[in-house]
C-alpha positions as CSV (number, residue, x, y, z in Angstrom):
1,M,18.4,-3.7,9.7
2,V,15.7,-6.2,9.6
3,C,15.4,-9.9,10.6
4,G,14.8,-12.8,8.3
5,N,11.0,-12.5,8.7
6,F,11.0,-9.4,6.5
7,D,10.8,-9.7,2.7
8,I,13.4,-7.4,1.2
9,N,11.5,-7.1,-2.1
10,E,8.4,-5.7,-0.2
11,L,10.7,-3.3,1.6
12,E,12.2,-2.3,-1.7
13,K,8.7,-1.5,-3.1
14,R,8.2,0.9,-0.1
15,N,11.6,2.6,-0.6
16,V,12.9,1.4,2.7
17,T,16.6,1.5,3.3
18,A,17.2,-2.0,4.7
19,A,19.7,-4.8,5.2
20,R,18.4,-8.2,6.1
21,I,20.1,-10.5,8.6
22,V,19.0,-14.0,9.5
23,G,19.6,-16.2,12.6
24,L,19.0,-13.6,15.2
25,T,18.2,-14.8,18.7
26,K,19.0,-11.6,20.6
27,I,19.5,-8.0,19.6
28,E,23.3,-8.2,19.9
29,D,23.4,-10.7,17.0
30,V,22.6,-7.9,14.6
31,L,26.2,-6.6,15.0
32,Q,27.9,-10.0,14.5
33,R,25.8,-11.7,11.8
34,N,26.3,-11.1,8.1
35,V,23.9,-9.3,5.8
36,V,22.1,-11.7,3.4
37,S,20.1,-9.3,1.3
38,V,20.1,-5.5,0.7
39,A,17.5,-3.0,-0.6
40,S,18.8,-0.7,-3.3
41,L,18.8,2.4,-1.0
42,A,21.1,0.6,1.4
43,K,23.3,-0.5,-1.6
44,A,23.6,3.1,-2.6
45,L,25.1,3.8,0.9
46,G,27.7,1.1,0.4
47,V,26.0,-1.8,2.2
48,N,26.7,-5.2,0.6
49,V,25.7,-8.8,1.1
50,G,28.2,-10.6,3.3
51,M,29.3,-7.6,5.4
52,S,28.8,-7.7,9.1
53,G,25.7,-6.0,10.6
54,S,28.1,-3.7,12.5
55,D,29.7,-2.5,9.2
56,A,26.3,-2.2,7.6
57,L,25.0,0.0,10.4
58,E,28.1,2.2,10.1
59,K,27.5,2.6,6.4
60,M,23.9,3.6,7.1
61,N,25.0,6.1,9.7
62,V,22.8,4.6,12.4
């Protein structure tokens, strides 16, 4: 899980499993906000744009 400051394309180039969430003001927001972009390794685990951060973390077994 990364905040909106990260470039998902750069993470993709580095083979990072990542889902990007924007609008975070506190760490708890990660669980409630929706994923806005996903690296291919995270997609392979079932993470999709629009799912909650909580669901994305579960898919990534974190």
